N, C-alpha and C positions, 0 to 999 in steps of 0.2 A: 538739733542743729543750733549751734553756738553762734549766735551772730550779736553786731553791734546794735546798743541800744541807739544809737543814731540812725542806723537803717531802718528799726521797728519804727520810731517814730515820725520817720520820712514817710515810711508809705502809709502810717494812722493819717498824719496830717494831708497827705494827696486824696486817701481814701475817705475821708472826712469821718472815720470811726476813731476810738479811745483804746489804748491795750490796757489792760490792768498789770500794776505792780503790785505783788502780795509779799506783804512782809513775813519772809521765813528766816528761823534762828536756828535749825535745826534739819539733816535730811528728812527727817519725816515729813515736816510741814512742805519743804521744796518739792517733794516726790508725790505729795496730792497735790500741789499745786502744778505740776507738770501734767500729771494725770489728767485733771479737769481740762486743762488745754489740748491735749490730744484728744479727747472726745469731743471737743467742739470743733476741733481743726483751727483753733485759735492762736495766734502769737501770745506770748507772755513775756512779764519781766519779774524776775526773782530780785526782790529787793532785801540787802544785808545791811542791817544797821550797823553802824560801827559803835555804838553804844552795847547793843545785845554780842557783836562778836569781842568788844574788850570784857563783858560781865560773864560770858556762858562759854562758849567754843570760839577758839582763836580761827581768824582768817585765814591763819598757816594751815591748821587742820581741815576746815570747814569747804574753804574754798573750791581745793583740788576735786572733792568728790561732789561738790556742786557743778563744776564746770563739765566733770565726765557725762554726767546726770544730763545737762544741756546737751553736749556732744552726742548723744544717744538718743535724744528726742525725735519724735517723728514731726515736730512742729517749730517754728522759730521760736527761741530762747535767748533772751538777754539777760545778763547779769547784771543790776545795778549796786553800785556801794550806796546806802541811803544817808541821809544827814551825815555827810563826811564833816564834821569839827576842827579836825586838825588837817593843815596844808599836807605834812610832811604825810599824813597816815594816806590821804587822798592820792598821792603821788605813790606810794608802795602799792596803791589796791590798783592803778594805770600799769606799774610793771608785771604787778601778780597774776593777772588776768582777768579783771572786770571787764565789762564791757559797755560798762556807762558808769559814771561814777556822778553824786549830786554833791558841790560843796556849799554849804551852808555857814556863810559867815555874814553879821551884821554890820562890820567895820570893814575899812577897805574893801566892800564887796566887789567893785569893779576893778581894781588891781589884782585881788586873788583870781575870780574868776578869770581872766586874760591870762593869768599866771598857768593856771591849770588848764586852759584850751590850749596854750602852745605846747604843755606834755602831752595832752590825750589827740588831740586833732591827726599828727603824723602816725598813730595806732587806727585812724579809724574808731576811736573810742568816744560815747557821746556824754556831754557834759551837762548838766542842767543844776540851775541854780535859783535862787530865791528872794525876790522882791515883795515886800509887805511881810505878816505877821500872823503866825497860824497859833491859836490858842490850843486849851487844852481841856478835855472834860472833866479828868481830876481835879478835884479841888474848887470844881464851877469856875474853872477860868478857860470859860467860852470865848471865842475870838470875836472881839468888839468891833463896831463900825471904823473906829478910830485907828483899826489895827488891819483894816481892808489894803490892798495894793493900789496906791495911784496910778493908774494909766500913764500918765504924762511920765512920771518916774519910772514905771517898766518900760518903756518904751524906750528913754532915754539910753537904760540901761541895756538891752538888746542891743541897740546899734553901735554902743561903744565895746561891747564884749564879742558880739556874733557869737553867743554860748547858742548850744543846739536846744536845751527847751527850757522854759523858765515855768517855776513853781510859782503862782499866784494866791492872795487870799481874797477869796471874797464871801465867804458865808461859814464854811466848813472849819470843823475844829480837830484835832486828834483824840481819839477814845472812843468808848462805845458810849453813845447817846442815850438819854433816859428813855425810859418807856415811853411810846407814844408821842415823843417830842421829835419834832423835824426842821431844822434849822431853814431859815429864809436865804436864798441866794440873790446877789448882786449880780445878774447876767450881764449886765452891760460894760462892765468892768472887762469882762472875758471878750466882750464884741469890740470894743476900743482898741484892746492890745491887738486882737487879733488881727482885726482890717489893718492897722496901721504897720505891722511887720510880719505875719504870716507865718509864724513860727511856731513849732506845737507848744502848746501851754498844757502846765499841768495840774491837778486838783491833788492836794492833801486831804488826807482825814476824810475818806470815801465813807466810811463803815455809818450804817445809821442816817446818813444824808437824804435816803430816799431815792427810790427809784427814778420816780419824774423829774427829782433835781438833777440827778445824776445823767439822764438821758437827756434833757436839756442842754445840760452842760456840756454835752458832748457836740449837739446840734450847734452850739455858737462858737465852739472853738479849743475844746478841751481834747488832747490827745491820750492822755495818759492819767491814768485814777489809781490813788494809790491806795489799799485797804490793807489793813492787818488785825485792826482790833474784832471786826465780826467775827474773821478767820478763827482768830484764838478763843472768842467767846464759845463758838460752836464744839470746840474742841473741849472747851472747860466743863459746858453742859452734858456733853456726852459722858465724861467720866464722873462726875456727878449721879447722873440717872445711872450707871451701870453701877455705880458703888452701892446705889440704895439698893439695887438687884442681887447685887452680888459682890459682897466687900472681899472676898477672896479670889474674885477671878483671874486669871493668868494675866501678867502684866503685859506680855505681849499682844495677847489677843485685844487686852484693852485699849493699847496703843491703836492697832488696825483700828477699831473702832471710832479712836478720833481722827485718825486719817480720812474714814470713810465720810465722816460728816466736815471734816476739812474740805474735801472735794466739793463735796455737795454745794456748800456757801460759796466759793470759788466759781462753780459751775452760775450760779444764780448772777454772780457780778458780771460773767462773761456777757450772758444772754446781755443785759443793762448796755453794756458799752458799746455792744454792737460789733465785735471781734470775731464773731463765730466764722470759719471758713475763710478767715484773712490770712492765714499762713502763707508763706511762699513755697514751703518743702512740698513736693510733690512724693505721692507713695509709688 
């Protein structure tokens, strides 16, 4: 069932669990994500990244099919614009059928977030913003301590914007972590912001952060965990293995194998964030 990200995160906040937001860039990855959620009876958020839709499949083509998929799902599914960089693009997404949007602005963050909130609230669409900076594993541009979210700044931002959810930086980074490397989290940042505001908080860069880190982050106040790179990695590895075994495997069969591996990876993360059997949909 297609639902608002605002409603999904509100329920997670009350229930003290988190919901996964999986980066999907085509129908196959979205389908695998929904299947995993249905098996676990878990709510799920499909994250569609602005950059992906501009480079690969345009939202005008991709979104209608993902919306239909969500409507037919037997669990709660929200569709969220991830890292919306352009105000006009974010506003288009609000009109086009997204049930959540993330506005990613470093300049005029308060003013622009309030502007997006004014457009989204009448439609019950959740709005996510970000305070703090997230690094990337690529080129060793990991999140440094000086990039962590200042709790006082975050609390002030929340009170000025009434944003639905806030992404904060406390140790994770975008991308696939190096083998055997687990980042160190500063959970006090999450605790302070949660205690002062009580709103849903978001962790980006969940891939490779370690099950214990993620589980603890949920217990101290994280309600949305973004995961993308580990799902794509599972699919890439499946392609490599199958190509070694059968270079000329039928592409449709190969694609199905990658979907199965993506589903398994999503399932593992659902177990970590504690959203199993939390969907509001009754069969």
